[in-house]
N, C-alpha and C positions, 0 to 999 in steps of 0.2 A: 311288769312287776313280778310276775310269776317266775321269770328266769332268775331273778336275784334271789328269790326264796329257794329255788332249786339248788343254787350254788352253795347254800349253807349246809346241805346234807352231806353226811360222811361219804356216801356212795359217789356223789358227784366229785368231791374233792379227791377221792382215790383215783377215779378215772382221769381227772385232769392232771394229777401227778404223773401218771403214766405218759400222757400226751406231752407234758413238759419235758420229760426225759428223752422222748423220741425227738422232739423239736431241737433239743440241745445237741443230740448226736448228729442229726442232719446238718445243723448249722456248723458244727465242727468239721464235718466232712466237706462241706461246700467251701469253707474258709481255708482250711489247712491242706486239703487234699484235692481240690479242684473237681468236686463231684458234679458240678453243674454242666460241664462240657465233656463230651465223649471224644476220645481220640480216634475212634473207629466208626465205621459204618456197619450196620447189621446188628441184629438183636443178640446173637451169640457172643460176638466180641465185646459188645457193650456190657453184657451181663458179666463176662469175665473181668472186665475193668472194674465194675461195681463191686464184685466179690473181693478183688485184690485191694481196692480202696478201703473196704470195710475191715479187711485184715490189717492194713496199715494203720487205720484209726485205732484198732484194738491194741496193736503193738505200741503205738504212741501213748495210749492211756496206761498200759502196763508199765512202760518205762517211766512215766511221770509218777506212777503209784510207788514204784520201787525206789525212785530217787528221792531220798529224804531231804537233800540239800536244795532241791529244785524250788524255784519261786513260783512254779505252776500252781501249787496248792498253798493258799495263804493260811497262816496260823490263825486259830480262833482268837477273837478279841480278848477273851478271858485269859488265855495263855499268854498273849502279848502283854497284858496288864501285869500278870504274875512275873513274867521275865523282867519287865521294867522295874517292878518293885523289889526285885532281888530274891524272889521265892523260887525254889527249884520246882520244875514241872516234870511230870511223869510222861 
């Protein structure tokens, strides 16, 4: 029961939000960029592969962020509602 009460504190929620962001980044790297398997043997080459994979992930995210016509980012529900109702959105 103590754990559930700790989860209600602002400090715990801030720490968990950081963890959730890191988990999402790792998940994206595993799914889209094949981070789970290394092409090389040896720590140095594997490290270089991980650095390059991280750079690819960042470039992919930047491309999605710049591309306003992309379906990668879904429009907020309120904006969709306003567009459907015929109101101009900013």
